[in-house]
PDB file with SEQRES, HELIX, SHEET and CRYST1 records, atoms N, CA, C and O in Angstrom:
SEQRES   1 A   85  MET ILE ASP LYS PHE VAL GLU THR TYR THR LYS LYS LEU          
SEQRES   2 A   85  ALA THR LYS PRO GLU CYS ILE GLU ILE SER THR ARG ASN          
SEQRES   3 A   85  ILE THR GLU GLU ASP GLY SER ARG THR CYS GLU ILE CYS          
SEQRES   4 A   85  VAL SER ALA HIS SER ASP ASP ILE GLY ARG LEU ILE GLY          
SEQRES   5 A   85  LYS GLU GLY LYS MET ILE GLY SER LEU LYS THR LEU ILE          
SEQRES   6 A   85  SER GLY ALA LYS ALA LYS ASP GLY GLN ASN TYR ARG ILE          
SEQRES   7 A   85  PHE ILE GLN ALA ALA LYS GLN                                  
HELIX    1 AA1 ILE A    2  LEU A   13  1                                  12    
HELIX    2 AA2 PRO A   17  CYS A   19  5                                   3    
HELIX    3 AA3 ILE A   47  ILE A   51  1                                   5    
HELIX    4 AA4 LYS A   53  GLY A   55  5                                   3    
HELIX    5 AA5 LYS A   56  ASP A   72  1                                  17    
SHEET    1 AA1 3 GLU A  21  THR A  28  0                                        
SHEET    2 AA1 3 ARG A  34  ALA A  42 -1                                        
SHEET    3 AA1 3 ASN A  75  ALA A  82  1                                        
CRYST1    1.000    1.000    1.000  90.00  90.00  90.00 P 1           1          
ATOM      1  N   MET A   1      69.965-139.135 -10.873  1.00  0.00           N  
ATOM      2  CA  MET A   1      68.993-139.395  -9.881  1.00  0.00           C  
ATOM      3  C   MET A   1      68.020-138.221  -9.703  1.00  0.00           C  
ATOM      4  O   MET A   1      66.806-138.417  -9.643  1.00  0.00           O  
ATOM      5  N   ILE A   2      68.568-136.994  -9.620  1.00  0.00           N  
ATOM      6  CA  ILE A   2      67.725-135.814  -9.486  1.00  0.00           C  
ATOM      7  C   ILE A   2      66.907-135.617 -10.730  1.00  0.00           C  
ATOM      8  O   ILE A   2      65.727-135.277 -10.645  1.00  0.00           O  
ATOM      9  N   ASP A   3      67.508-135.826 -11.898  1.00  0.00           N  
ATOM     10  CA  ASP A   3      66.800-135.654 -13.159  1.00  0.00           C  
ATOM     11  C   ASP A   3      65.596-136.596 -13.277  1.00  0.00           C  
ATOM     12  O   ASP A   3      64.578-136.203 -13.846  1.00  0.00           O  
ATOM     13  N   LYS A   4      65.682-137.812 -12.763  1.00  0.00           N  
ATOM     14  CA  LYS A   4      64.573-138.743 -12.789  1.00  0.00           C  
ATOM     15  C   LYS A   4      63.461-138.232 -11.830  1.00  0.00           C  
ATOM     16  O   LYS A   4      62.273-138.339 -12.136  1.00  0.00           O  
ATOM     17  N   PHE A   5      63.863-137.688 -10.691  1.00  0.00           N  
ATOM     18  CA  PHE A   5      62.868-137.103  -9.750  1.00  0.00           C  
ATOM     19  C   PHE A   5      62.127-135.994 -10.437  1.00  0.00           C  
ATOM     20  O   PHE A   5      60.897-135.949 -10.408  1.00  0.00           O  
ATOM     21  N   VAL A   6      62.876-135.078 -11.068  1.00  0.00           N  
ATOM     22  CA  VAL A   6      62.249-133.937 -11.721  1.00  0.00           C  
ATOM     23  C   VAL A   6      61.323-134.399 -12.838  1.00  0.00           C  
ATOM     24  O   VAL A   6      60.247-133.831 -13.023  1.00  0.00           O  
ATOM     25  N   GLU A   7      61.719-135.392 -13.563  1.00  0.00           N  
ATOM     26  CA  GLU A   7      60.896-135.917 -14.637  1.00  0.00           C  
ATOM     27  C   GLU A   7      59.556-136.505 -14.067  1.00  0.00           C  
ATOM     28  O   GLU A   7      58.481-136.219 -14.595  1.00  0.00           O  
ATOM     29  N   THR A   8      59.641-137.295 -13.026  1.00  0.00           N  
ATOM     30  CA  THR A   8      58.473-137.857 -12.423  1.00  0.00           C  
ATOM     31  C   THR A   8      57.546-136.809 -11.855  1.00  0.00           C  
ATOM     32  O   THR A   8      56.329-136.861 -12.034  1.00  0.00           O  
ATOM     33  N   TYR A   9      58.149-135.850 -11.161  1.00  0.00           N  
ATOM     34  CA  TYR A   9      57.369-134.739 -10.524  1.00  0.00           C  
ATOM     35  C   TYR A   9      56.641-133.921 -11.620  1.00  0.00           C  
ATOM     36  O   TYR A   9      55.441-133.672 -11.503  1.00  0.00           O  
ATOM     37  N   THR A  10      57.333-133.520 -12.638  1.00  0.00           N  
ATOM     38  CA  THR A  10      56.703-132.704 -13.681  1.00  0.00           C  
ATOM     39  C   THR A  10      55.640-133.490 -14.473  1.00  0.00           C  
ATOM     40  O   THR A  10      54.627-132.926 -14.888  1.00  0.00           O  
ATOM     41  N   LYS A  11      55.871-134.743 -14.669  1.00  0.00           N  
ATOM     42  CA  LYS A  11      54.849-135.543 -15.413  1.00  0.00           C  
ATOM     43  C   LYS A  11      53.550-135.657 -14.601  1.00  0.00           C  
ATOM     44  O   LYS A  11      52.458-135.723 -15.166  1.00  0.00           O  
ATOM     45  N   LYS A  12      53.686-135.680 -13.283  1.00  0.00           N  
ATOM     46  CA  LYS A  12      52.463-135.797 -12.458  1.00  0.00           C  
ATOM     47  C   LYS A  12      51.700-134.435 -12.466  1.00  0.00           C  
ATOM     48  O   LYS A  12      50.484-134.426 -12.280  1.00  0.00           O  
ATOM     49  N   LEU A  13      52.383-133.315 -12.675  1.00  0.00           N  
ATOM     50  CA  LEU A  13      51.743-132.049 -12.671  1.00  0.00           C  
ATOM     51  C   LEU A  13      51.120-131.680 -14.051  1.00  0.00           C  
ATOM     52  O   LEU A  13      50.146-130.931 -14.130  1.00  0.00           O  
ATOM     53  N   ALA A  14      51.712-132.228 -15.113  1.00  0.00           N  
ATOM     54  CA  ALA A  14      51.379-131.840 -16.471  1.00  0.00           C  
ATOM     55  C   ALA A  14      50.073-132.494 -16.915  1.00  0.00           C  
ATOM     56  O   ALA A  14      49.765-133.615 -16.510  1.00  0.00           O  
ATOM     57  N   THR A  15      49.285-131.771 -17.772  1.00  0.00           N  
ATOM     58  CA  THR A  15      48.111-132.368 -18.385  1.00  0.00           C  
ATOM     59  C   THR A  15      48.482-133.174 -19.619  1.00  0.00           C  
ATOM     60  O   THR A  15      47.701-134.014 -20.065  1.00  0.00           O  
ATOM     61  N   LYS A  16      49.644-132.935 -20.166  1.00  0.00           N  
ATOM     62  CA  LYS A  16      50.124-133.717 -21.321  1.00  0.00           C  
ATOM     63  C   LYS A  16      51.527-134.268 -20.939  1.00  0.00           C  
ATOM     64  O   LYS A  16      52.539-133.761 -21.423  1.00  0.00           O  
ATOM     65  N   PRO A  17      51.580-135.306 -20.069  1.00  0.00           N  
ATOM     66  CA  PRO A  17      52.855-135.812 -19.604  1.00  0.00           C  
ATOM     67  C   PRO A  17      53.733-136.428 -20.679  1.00  0.00           C  
ATOM     68  O   PRO A  17      54.953-136.511 -20.538  1.00  0.00           O  
ATOM     69  N   GLU A  18      53.085-136.862 -21.760  1.00  0.00           N  
ATOM     70  CA  GLU A  18      53.883-137.452 -22.854  1.00  0.00           C  
ATOM     71  C   GLU A  18      54.774-136.419 -23.564  1.00  0.00           C  
ATOM     72  O   GLU A  18      55.707-136.800 -24.270  1.00  0.00           O  
ATOM     73  N   CYS A  19      54.507-135.163 -23.391  1.00  0.00           N  
ATOM     74  CA  CYS A  19      55.315-134.088 -24.008  1.00  0.00           C  
ATOM     75  C   CYS A  19      56.475-133.658 -23.138  1.00  0.00           C  
ATOM     76  O   CYS A  19      57.290-132.858 -23.596  1.00  0.00           O  
ATOM     77  N   ILE A  20      56.602-134.137 -21.913  1.00  0.00           N  
ATOM     78  CA  ILE A  20      57.681-133.758 -21.050  1.00  0.00           C  
ATOM     79  C   ILE A  20      58.981-134.426 -21.457  1.00  0.00           C  
ATOM     80  O   ILE A  20      59.046-135.645 -21.614  1.00  0.00           O  
ATOM     81  N   GLU A  21      60.017-133.612 -21.627  1.00  0.00           N  
ATOM     82  CA  GLU A  21      61.358-134.147 -21.920  1.00  0.00           C  
ATOM     83  C   GLU A  21      62.355-133.442 -20.996  1.00  0.00           C  
ATOM     84  O   GLU A  21      62.262-132.236 -20.764  1.00  0.00           O  
ATOM     85  N   ILE A  22      63.313-134.220 -20.474  1.00  0.00           N  
ATOM     86  CA  ILE A  22      64.295-133.685 -19.561  1.00  0.00           C  
ATOM     87  C   ILE A  22      65.670-133.847 -20.186  1.00  0.00           C  
ATOM     88  O   ILE A  22      66.003-134.932 -20.663  1.00  0.00           O  
ATOM     89  N   SER A  23      66.458-132.812 -20.194  1.00  0.00           N  
ATOM     90  CA  SER A  23      67.854-132.883 -20.643  1.00  0.00           C  
ATOM     91  C   SER A  23      68.732-132.288 -19.558  1.00  0.00           C  
ATOM     92  O   SER A  23      68.351-131.332 -18.881  1.00  0.00           O  
ATOM     93  N   THR A  24      69.898-132.862 -19.406  1.00  0.00           N  
ATOM     94  CA  THR A  24      70.827-132.375 -18.399  1.00  0.00           C  
ATOM     95  C   THR A  24      72.176-132.017 -19.019  1.00  0.00           C  
ATOM     96  O   THR A  24      72.566-132.542 -20.061  1.00  0.00           O  
ATOM     97  N   ARG A  25      72.866-131.116 -18.350  1.00  0.00           N  
ATOM     98  CA  ARG A  25      74.234-130.750 -18.806  1.00  0.00           C  
ATOM     99  C   ARG A  25      75.040-130.426 -17.536  1.00  0.00           C  
ATOM    100  O   ARG A  25      74.630-129.619 -16.701  1.00  0.00           O  
ATOM    101  N   ASN A  26      76.185-131.079 -17.428  1.00  0.00           N  
ATOM    102  CA  ASN A  26      77.077-130.861 -16.297  1.00  0.00           C  
ATOM    103  C   ASN A  26      78.110-129.817 -16.672  1.00  0.00           C  
ATOM    104  O   ASN A  26      78.711-129.887 -17.744  1.00  0.00           O  
ATOM    105  N   ILE A  27      78.321-128.828 -15.772  1.00  0.00           N  
ATOM    106  CA  ILE A  27      79.220-127.749 -15.980  1.00  0.00           C  
ATOM    107  C   ILE A  27      80.162-127.642 -14.818  1.00  0.00           C  
ATOM    108  O   ILE A  27      79.726-127.774 -13.675  1.00  0.00           O  
ATOM    109  N   THR A  28      81.428-127.410 -15.050  1.00  0.00           N  
ATOM    110  CA  THR A  28      82.384-127.123 -13.983  1.00  0.00           C  
ATOM    111  C   THR A  28      82.657-125.648 -13.985  1.00  0.00           C  
ATOM    112  O   THR A  28      83.140-125.113 -14.983  1.00  0.00           O  
ATOM    113  N   GLU A  29      82.367-124.982 -12.913  1.00  0.00           N  
ATOM    114  CA  GLU A  29      82.567-123.514 -12.809  1.00  0.00           C  
ATOM    115  C   GLU A  29      84.013-123.203 -12.630  1.00  0.00           C  
ATOM    116  O   GLU A  29      84.825-124.084 -12.348  1.00  0.00           O  
ATOM    117  N   GLU A  30      84.357-121.876 -12.802  1.00  0.00           N  
ATOM    118  CA  GLU A  30      85.752-121.471 -12.690  1.00  0.00           C  
ATOM    119  C   GLU A  30      86.327-121.710 -11.295  1.00  0.00           C  
ATOM    120  O   GLU A  30      87.524-121.948 -11.139  1.00  0.00           O  
ATOM    121  N   ASP A  31      85.437-121.643 -10.262  1.00  0.00           N  
ATOM    122  CA  ASP A  31      85.931-121.861  -8.899  1.00  0.00           C  
ATOM    123  C   ASP A  31      86.041-123.377  -8.573  1.00  0.00           C  
ATOM    124  O   ASP A  31      86.406-123.725  -7.450  1.00  0.00           O  
ATOM    125  N   GLY A  32      85.745-124.244  -9.493  1.00  0.00           N  
ATOM    126  CA  GLY A  32      85.878-125.671  -9.266  1.00  0.00           C  
ATOM    127  C   GLY A  32      84.592-126.360  -8.853  1.00  0.00           C  
ATOM    128  O   GLY A  32      84.559-127.588  -8.768  1.00  0.00           O  
ATOM    129  N   SER A  33      83.529-125.605  -8.593  1.00  0.00           N  
ATOM    130  CA  SER A  33      82.276-126.230  -8.199  1.00  0.00           C  
ATOM    131  C   SER A  33      81.573-126.830  -9.411  1.00  0.00           C  
ATOM    132  O   SER A  33      81.753-126.388 -10.546  1.00  0.00           O  
ATOM    133  N   ARG A  34      80.780-127.834  -9.138  1.00  0.00           N  
ATOM    134  CA  ARG A  34      80.032-128.539 -10.217  1.00  0.00           C  
ATOM    135  C   ARG A  34      78.609-128.046 -10.214  1.00  0.00           C  
ATOM    136  O   ARG A  34      78.017-127.806  -9.161  1.00  0.00           O  
ATOM    137  N   THR A  35      78.063-127.895 -11.411  1.00  0.00           N  
ATOM    138  CA  THR A  35      76.662-127.487 -11.543  1.00  0.00           C  
ATOM    139  C   THR A  35      76.005-128.358 -12.606  1.00  0.00           C  
ATOM    140  O   THR A  35      76.576-128.603 -13.669  1.00  0.00           O  
ATOM    141  N   CYS A  36      74.830-128.807 -12.310  1.00  0.00           N  
ATOM    142  CA  CYS A  36      74.075-129.611 -13.260  1.00  0.00           C  
ATOM    143  C   CYS A  36      72.838-128.783 -13.695  1.00  0.00           C  
ATOM    144  O   CYS A  36      72.010-128.399 -12.869  1.00  0.00           O  
ATOM    145  N   GLU A  37      72.744-128.530 -14.976  1.00  0.00           N  
ATOM    146  CA  GLU A  37      71.593-127.754 -15.485  1.00  0.00           C  
ATOM    147  C   GLU A  37      70.611-128.775 -15.967  1.00  0.00           C  
ATOM    148  O   GLU A  37      70.936-129.649 -16.772  1.00  0.00           O  
ATOM    149  N   ILE A  38      69.379-128.657 -15.459  1.00  0.00           N  
ATOM    150  CA  ILE A  38      68.258-129.536 -15.848  1.00  0.00           C  
ATOM    151  C   ILE A  38      67.267-128.700 -16.645  1.00  0.00           C  
ATOM    152  O   ILE A  38      66.697-127.746 -16.116  1.00  0.00           O  
ATOM    153  N   CYS A  39      67.060-129.040 -17.884  1.00  0.00           N  
ATOM    154  CA  CYS A  39      66.140-128.333 -18.744  1.00  0.00           C  
ATOM    155  C   CYS A  39      64.861-129.182 -18.937  1.00  0.00           C  
ATOM    156  O   CYS A  39      64.935-130.323 -19.394  1.00  0.00           O  
ATOM    157  N   VAL A  40      63.713-128.623 -18.591  1.00  0.00           N  
ATOM    158  CA  VAL A  40      62.455-129.299 -18.722  1.00  0.00           C  
ATOM    159  C   VAL A  40      61.727-128.735 -19.926  1.00  0.00           C  
ATOM    160  O   VAL A  40      61.359-127.561 -19.923  1.00  0.00           O  
ATOM    161  N   SER A  41      61.515-129.526 -20.936  1.00  0.00           N  
ATOM    162  CA  SER A  41      60.722-129.115 -22.091  1.00  0.00           C  
ATOM    163  C   SER A  41      59.300-129.636 -21.913  1.00  0.00           C  
ATOM    164  O   SER A  41      59.102-130.838 -21.736  1.00  0.00           O  
ATOM    165  N   ALA A  42      58.325-128.764 -21.955  1.00  0.00           N  
ATOM    166  CA  ALA A  42      56.911-129.138 -21.768  1.00  0.00           C  
ATOM    167  C   ALA A  42      56.023-128.527 -22.809  1.00  0.00           C  
ATOM    168  O   ALA A  42      56.405-127.550 -23.452  1.00  0.00           O  
ATOM    169  N   HIS A  43      54.863-129.069 -22.990  1.00  0.00           N  
ATOM    170  CA  HIS A  43      53.842-128.491 -23.901  1.00  0.00           C  
ATOM    171  C   HIS A  43      53.527-127.091 -23.379  1.00  0.00           C  
ATOM    172  O   HIS A  43      53.539-126.844 -22.173  1.00  0.00           O  
ATOM    173  N   SER A  44      53.248-126.191 -24.304  1.00  0.00           N  
ATOM    174  CA  SER A  44      52.979-124.778 -23.937  1.00  0.00           C  
ATOM    175  C   SER A  44      51.815-124.634 -23.021  1.00  0.00           C  
ATOM    176  O   SER A  44      51.750-123.664 -22.267  1.00  0.00           O  
ATOM    177  N   ASP A  45      50.867-125.578 -23.049  1.00  0.00           N  
ATOM    178  CA  ASP A  45      49.726-125.496 -22.085  1.00  0.00           C  
ATOM    179  C   ASP A  45      50.145-125.784 -20.674  1.00  0.00           C  
ATOM    180  O   ASP A  45      49.499-125.331 -19.729  1.00  0.00           O  
ATOM    181  N   ASP A  46      51.238-126.545 -20.509  1.00  0.00           N  
ATOM    182  CA  ASP A  46      51.681-126.928 -19.134  1.00  0.00           C  
ATOM    183  C   ASP A  46      52.706-126.031 -18.503  1.00  0.00           C  
ATOM    184  O   ASP A  46      53.027-126.196 -17.326  1.00  0.00           O  
ATOM    185  N   ILE A  47      53.233-125.078 -19.257  1.00  0.00           N  
ATOM    186  CA  ILE A  47      54.304-124.207 -18.703  1.00  0.00           C  
ATOM    187  C   ILE A  47      53.790-123.460 -17.466  1.00  0.00           C  
ATOM    188  O   ILE A  47      54.508-123.409 -16.467  1.00  0.00           O  
ATOM    189  N   GLY A  48      52.618-122.895 -17.482  1.00  0.00           N  
ATOM    190  CA  GLY A  48      52.069-122.195 -16.353  1.00  0.00           C  
ATOM    191  C   GLY A  48      51.838-123.122 -15.162  1.00  0.00           C  
ATOM    192  O   GLY A  48      52.058-122.719 -14.020  1.00  0.00           O  
ATOM    193  N   ARG A  49      51.403-124.339 -15.406  1.00  0.00           N  
ATOM    194  CA  ARG A  49      51.163-125.327 -14.363  1.00  0.00           C  
ATOM    195  C   ARG A  49      52.493-125.634 -13.663  1.00  0.00           C  
ATOM    196  O   ARG A  49      52.534-125.763 -12.440  1.00  0.00           O  
ATOM    197  N   LEU A  50      53.584-125.751 -14.441  1.00  0.00           N  
ATOM    198  CA  LEU A  50      54.852-126.155 -13.864  1.00  0.00           C  
ATOM    199  C   LEU A  50      55.488-124.999 -13.086  1.00  0.00           C  
ATOM    200  O   LEU A  50      56.148-125.223 -12.071  1.00  0.00           O  
ATOM    201  N   ILE A  51      55.297-123.790 -13.549  1.00  0.00           N  
ATOM    202  CA  ILE A  51      55.839-122.640 -12.820  1.00  0.00           C  
ATOM    203  C   ILE A  51      54.955-122.293 -11.617  1.00  0.00           C  
ATOM    204  O   ILE A  51      55.476-121.949 -10.556  1.00  0.00           O  
ATOM    205  N   GLY A  52      53.663-122.374 -11.760  1.00  0.00           N  
ATOM    206  CA  GLY A  52      52.766-122.156 -10.649  1.00  0.00           C  
ATOM    207  C   GLY A  52      52.497-120.667 -10.412  1.00  0.00           C  
ATOM    208  O   GLY A  52      53.163-119.794 -10.967  1.00  0.00           O  
ATOM    209  N   LYS A  53      51.513-120.420  -9.581  1.00  0.00           N  
ATOM    210  CA  LYS A  53      51.104-119.061  -9.281  1.00  0.00           C  
ATOM    211  C   LYS A  53      52.247-118.413  -8.466  1.00  0.00           C  
ATOM    212  O   LYS A  53      52.662-118.936  -7.432  1.00  0.00           O  
ATOM    213  N   GLU A  54      52.742-117.256  -8.963  1.00  0.00           N  
ATOM    214  CA  GLU A  54      53.847-116.543  -8.381  1.00  0.00           C  
ATOM    215  C   GLU A  54      55.128-117.374  -8.244  1.00  0.00           C  
ATOM    216  O   GLU A  54      55.976-117.104  -7.394  1.00  0.00           O  
ATOM    217  N   GLY A  55      55.245-118.423  -9.131  1.00  0.00           N  
ATOM    218  CA  GLY A  55      56.472-119.233  -9.123  1.00  0.00           C  
ATOM    219  C   GLY A  55      56.556-120.205  -7.954  1.00  0.00           C  
ATOM    220  O   GLY A  55      57.639-120.684  -7.616  1.00  0.00           O  
ATOM    221  N   LYS A  56      55.445-120.488  -7.352  1.00  0.00           N  
ATOM    222  CA  LYS A  56      55.512-121.343  -6.158  1.00  0.00           C  
ATOM    223  C   LYS A  56      55.806-122.775  -6.465  1.00  0.00           C  
ATOM    224  O   LYS A  56      56.505-123.413  -5.677  1.00  0.00           O  
ATOM    225  N   MET A  57      55.317-123.347  -7.575  1.00  0.00           N  
ATOM    226  CA  MET A  57      55.596-124.720  -7.914  1.00  0.00           C  
ATOM    227  C   MET A  57      57.060-124.977  -8.231  1.00  0.00           C  
ATOM    228  O   MET A  57      57.674-125.907  -7.709  1.00  0.00           O  
ATOM    229  N   ILE A  58      57.608-124.132  -9.100  1.00  0.00           N  
ATOM    230  CA  ILE A  58      59.055-124.283  -9.436  1.00  0.00           C  
ATOM    231  C   ILE A  58      59.895-123.961  -8.213  1.00  0.00           C  
ATOM    232  O   ILE A  58      60.956-124.555  -8.023  1.00  0.00           O  
ATOM    233  N   GLY A  59      59.448-123.045  -7.391  1.00  0.00           N  
ATOM    234  CA  GLY A  59      60.192-122.717  -6.165  1.00  0.00           C  
ATOM    235  C   GLY A  59      60.192-123.910  -5.199  1.00  0.00           C  
ATOM    236  O   GLY A  59      61.213-124.189  -4.569  1.00  0.00           O  
ATOM    237  N   SER A  60      59.096-124.595  -5.080  1.00  0.00           N  
ATOM    238  CA  SER A  60      59.063-125.793  -4.194  1.00  0.00           C  
ATOM    239  C   SER A  60      59.996-126.903  -4.757  1.00  0.00           C  
ATOM    240  O   SER A  60      60.662-127.620  -4.010  1.00  0.00           O  
ATOM    241  N   LEU A  61      60.010-127.005  -6.049  1.00  0.00           N  
ATOM    242  CA  LEU A  61      60.889-128.012  -6.683  1.00  0.00           C  
ATOM    243  C   LEU A  61      62.353-127.703  -6.431  1.00  0.00           C  
ATOM    244  O   LEU A  61      63.158-128.590  -6.145  1.00  0.00           O  
ATOM    245  N   LYS A  62      62.681-126.410  -6.545  1.00  0.00           N  
ATOM    246  CA  LYS A  62      64.078-125.969  -6.248  1.00  0.00           C  
ATOM    247  C   LYS A  62      64.436-126.171  -4.777  1.00  0.00           C  
ATOM    248  O   LYS A  62      65.583-126.472  -4.449  1.00  0.00           O  
ATOM    249  N   THR A  63      63.464-126.007  -3.903  1.00  0.00           N  
ATOM    250  CA  THR A  63      63.733-126.233  -2.469  1.00  0.00           C  
ATOM    251  C   THR A  63      64.013-127.712  -2.215  1.00  0.00           C  
ATOM    252  O   THR A  63      64.925-128.033  -1.454  1.00  0.00           O  
ATOM    253  N   LEU A  64      63.261-128.614  -2.825  1.00  0.00           N  
ATOM    254  CA  LEU A  64      63.511-130.040  -2.642  1.00  0.00           C  
ATOM    255  C   LEU A  64      64.835-130.437  -3.177  1.00  0.00           C  
ATOM    256  O   LEU A  64      65.531-131.244  -2.560  1.00  0.00           O  
ATOM    257  N   ILE A  65      65.222-129.895  -4.319  1.00  0.00           N  
ATOM    258  CA  ILE A  65      66.524-130.237  -4.920  1.00  0.00           C  
ATOM    259  C   ILE A  65      67.657-129.676  -4.097  1.00  0.00           C  
ATOM    260  O   ILE A  65      68.733-130.273  -4.061  1.00  0.00           O  
ATOM    261  N   SER A  66      67.461-128.552  -3.434  1.00  0.00           N  
ATOM    262  CA  SER A  66      68.560-128.018  -2.651  1.00  0.00           C  
ATOM    263  C   SER A  66      68.980-128.947  -1.530  1.00  0.00           C  
ATOM    264  O   SER A  66      70.127-128.896  -1.085  1.00  0.00           O  
ATOM    265  N   GLY A  67      68.066-129.805  -1.061  1.00  0.00           N  
ATOM    266  CA  GLY A  67      68.433-130.831  -0.098  1.00  0.00           C  
ATOM    267  C   GLY A  67      69.454-131.829  -0.668  1.00  0.00           C  
ATOM    268  O   GLY A  67      70.300-132.346   0.063  1.00  0.00           O  
ATOM    269  N   ALA A  68      69.367-132.093  -1.977  1.00  0.00           N  
ATOM    270  CA  ALA A  68      70.299-132.979  -2.588  1.00  0.00           C  
ATOM    271  C   ALA A  68      71.682-132.370  -2.669  1.00  0.00           C  
ATOM    272  O   ALA A  68      72.693-133.071  -2.646  1.00  0.00           O  
ATOM    273  N   LYS A  69      71.707-131.057  -2.763  1.00  0.00           N  
ATOM    274  CA  LYS A  69      73.047-130.366  -2.798  1.00  0.00           C  
ATOM    275  C   LYS A  69      73.796-130.637  -1.505  1.00  0.00           C  
ATOM    276  O   LYS A  69      75.010-130.840  -1.511  1.00  0.00           O  
ATOM    277  N   ALA A  70      73.084-130.641  -0.423  1.00  0.00           N  
ATOM    278  CA  ALA A  70      73.712-130.863   0.890  1.00  0.00           C  
ATOM    279  C   ALA A  70      74.363-132.262   0.913  1.00  0.00           C  
ATOM    280  O   ALA A  70      75.389-132.476   1.559  1.00  0.00           O  
ATOM    281  N   LYS A  71      73.748-133.183   0.204  1.00  0.00           N  
ATOM    282  CA  LYS A  71      74.253-134.576   0.224  1.00  0.00           C  
ATOM    283  C   LYS A  71      75.435-134.766  -0.690  1.00  0.00           C  
ATOM    284  O   LYS A  71      76.449-135.321  -0.266  1.00  0.00           O  
ATOM    285  N   ASP A  72      75.344-134.334  -1.910  1.00  0.00           N  
ATOM    286  CA  ASP A  72      76.393-134.607  -2.885  1.00  0.00           C  
ATOM    287  C   ASP A  72      77.258-133.427  -3.263  1.00  0.00           C  
ATOM    288  O   ASP A  72      78.223-133.610  -4.005  1.00  0.00           O  
ATOM    289  N   GLY A  73      76.968-132.232  -2.798  1.00  0.00           N  
ATOM    290  CA  GLY A  73      77.808-131.081  -3.028  1.00  0.00           C  
ATOM    291  C   GLY A  73      77.736-130.499  -4.390  1.00  0.00           C  
ATOM    292  O   GLY A  73      78.576-129.668  -4.737  1.00  0.00           O  
ATOM    293  N   GLN A  74      76.757-130.893  -5.207  1.00  0.00           N  
ATOM    294  CA  GLN A  74      76.634-130.403  -6.572  1.00  0.00           C  
ATOM    295  C   GLN A  74      75.484-129.384  -6.596  1.00  0.00           C  
ATOM    296  O   GLN A  74      74.455-129.569  -5.946  1.00  0.00           O  
ATOM    297  N   ASN A  75      75.688-128.306  -7.364  1.00  0.00           N  
ATOM    298  CA  ASN A  75      74.639-127.292  -7.552  1.00  0.00           C  
ATOM    299  C   ASN A  75      73.723-127.733  -8.656  1.00  0.00           C  
ATOM    300  O   ASN A  75      74.131-128.505  -9.524  1.00  0.00           O  
ATOM    301  N   TYR A  76      72.486-127.264  -8.651  1.00  0.00           N  
ATOM    302  CA  TYR A  76      71.515-127.620  -9.675  1.00  0.00           C  
ATOM    303  C   TYR A  76      70.801-126.341 -10.133  1.00  0.00           C  
ATOM    304  O   TYR A  76      70.484-125.479  -9.314  1.00  0.00           O  
ATOM    305  N   ARG A  77      70.556-126.226 -11.418  1.00  0.00           N  
ATOM    306  CA  ARG A  77      69.739-125.145 -11.993  1.00  0.00           C  
ATOM    307  C   ARG A  77      68.661-125.824 -12.788  1.00  0.00           C  
ATOM    308  O   ARG A  77      68.899-126.842 -13.437  1.00  0.00           O  
ATOM    309  N   ILE A  78      67.436-125.244 -12.736  1.00  0.00           N  
ATOM    310  CA  ILE A  78      66.303-125.798 -13.469  1.00  0.00           C  
ATOM    311  C   ILE A  78      65.776-124.726 -14.428  1.00  0.00           C  
ATOM    312  O   ILE A  78      65.603-123.567 -14.052  1.00  0.00           O  
ATOM    313  N   PHE A  79      65.531-125.132 -15.644  1.00  0.00           N  
ATOM    314  CA  PHE A  79      64.960-124.242 -16.651  1.00  0.00           C  
ATOM    315  C   PHE A  79      63.728-124.945 -17.178  1.00  0.00           C  
ATOM    316  O   PHE A  79      63.723-126.164 -17.351  1.00  0.00           O  
ATOM    317  N   ILE A  80      62.672-124.165 -17.435  1.00  0.00           N  
ATOM    318  CA  ILE A  80      61.445-124.710 -18.063  1.00  0.00           C  
ATOM    319  C   ILE A  80      61.226-123.953 -19.354  1.00  0.00           C  
ATOM    320  O   ILE A  80      61.217-122.723 -19.393  1.00  0.00           O  
ATOM    321  N   GLN A  81      61.051-124.725 -20.401  1.00  0.00           N  
ATOM    322  CA  GLN A  81      60.829-124.122 -21.732  1.00  0.00           C  
ATOM    323  C   GLN A  81      59.720-124.849 -22.456  1.00  0.00           C  
ATOM    324  O   GLN A  81      59.395-125.989 -22.123  1.00  0.00           O  
ATOM    325  N   ALA A  82      59.132-124.188 -23.455  1.00  0.00           N  
ATOM    326  CA  ALA A  82      58.115-124.792 -24.284  1.00  0.00           C  
ATOM    327  C   ALA A  82      58.748-125.709 -25.292  1.00  0.00           C  
ATOM    328  O   ALA A  82      59.724-125.356 -25.955  1.00  0.00           O  
ATOM    329  N   ALA A  83      58.177-126.902 -25.403  1.00  0.00           N  
ATOM    330  CA  ALA A  83      58.717-127.877 -26.374  1.00  0.00           C  
ATOM    331  C   ALA A  83      58.450-127.406 -27.789  1.00  0.00           C  
ATOM    332  O   ALA A  83      57.472-126.710 -28.060  1.00  0.00           O  
ATOM    333  N   LYS A  84      59.319-127.792 -28.662  1.00  0.00           N  
ATOM    334  CA  LYS A  84      59.127-127.461 -30.076  1.00  0.00           C  
ATOM    335  C   LYS A  84      58.144-128.397 -30.674  1.00  0.00           C  
ATOM    336  O   LYS A  84      58.331-129.613 -30.629  1.00  0.00           O  
ATOM    337  N   GLN A  85      57.089-127.862 -31.239  1.00  0.00           N  
ATOM    338  CA  GLN A  85      56.029-128.710 -31.787  1.00  0.00           C  
ATOM    339  C   GLN A  85      56.194-129.018 -33.236  1.00  0.00           C  
ATOM    340  O   GLN A  85      55.367-129.723 -33.815  1.00  0.00           O  
TER     341      GLN A  85                                                      
END                                                                             
């Protein structure tokens, strides 16, 4: 559910939304907590747009996702990387 939200959000920000790819990986930490890593691959021209000035765009996305943590108790990490061309 969160990964679909991140995909929709990033595609609306990107100038080349067809290059956006989302991959997820679930991890169980040593203390028993669950973490979902969300990796966003985007065209190199869109990396700056997704991170935003002083990291404000990615920060706002992390803030929205932190609300989901309160509901389902799972941690989330987001990574943005340039897609392999």
